[in-house]
N, C-alpha and C positions, 0 to 999 in steps of 0.2 A: 573858317578855314576856306581858302579858295581851292576847292576840290577839282574844279574844271581847268585850272591853270596847268598847261602842259609842262612848264618848268617845275612846278610843285610836284607833279607826278614823277619827274625824273630827278628829283633832288638827291637821291642816294647815288645815282650814277654821276651827277655833276660833282658831288663832293668827292667821290672815289677817284674820278679822273683828275680833279684838281690837286688832291693830295699826292696822288701817284706822279703827276707831272712835276710838282714841287720837289719831291724826293728824287725824281729822275734828273733834275738839274744838278743835284749834288753828285749823283752816281756818274753822270756824264763828265763832270769836272774831274772826278777821281780817275775815271777811265782815260780821259784825255791826257791827264798828267802821266799816268803809268804807261800808256801806249806811246805817247810822245817821247818820253824818256827812253823807252826800249828801242825805238826806231830812229832816233836821231838827236835827241836832246836839244831841240831848238824850240824857242817860244812860238815861232810861226807854225811849226808842225803840231805842237800841243793845242794851239788855238784853233787850227784847222780841224783837228780831230774832234775837239770839243764842239765846234760849230756844226760839224756833220752829225754828231750824236744828238745835239739839240734839235736839229732839223728832223732827224729820224724819230725822236720821241714826240715832237709836236705833230707831225703827220700821223704818227701812231695814235695819239690822243684823239684826233679827229676821226680816224677809222674806227677805233675802239668804241668811241661814244656813239657813232652812228650805227654800229652793228649790234651793240649789246645794251644800250641805255633803256630801251623799251622793256627789256626783260629783268632789269635790276630792281628788286623790290625790298631787299633786306637792308636794314640800317648799317651804317658804316661802323666797322670795328677794326681792331688791330689785324686780325686775320684777313678781313676783306681788303684792307689797305695793301697788305702784302700780295694778295691775289691780283688786285688792280695794277700794282707795280710790276709784277711778273708779266701780266697780260700786256702791259704797255711796251715792254721790251720784246715780247714775242708776237706782236701784232701781225706780222706777215703771215702767220699761220691761219689767221682769219680769212685770208684771201685765197687759200688753197681750195680747189674744188672739192665738194663733198662727195664721198663715195656712195655707192648704192646702198640703200637702207635694207634691201632685201624684202620690201613689201609688195613686190610684184608690179609696181606702178611705173616701171621704167623700161 
């Protein structure tokens, strides 16, 4: 086993982000259709919304991976996939400044 391989150490995070990104393509397509139909019922609008949502989740996948991949040690499961999927759509929360921890070091 290549224990020193950095990709091997992050295999759970890579799998989680990959599966969540794949599922997010389907979610973005559904949201693009629903929002496009609600706001104008044109193909161009639906395609634009879909493209914007895809850009959002691809950027989110990069941010999510860089922020949490080091800490992910548990194997992939159904619950973990749902957590990765939710995290992928809520990734801007990772960019919020952290509050004071109350440890007196600040």
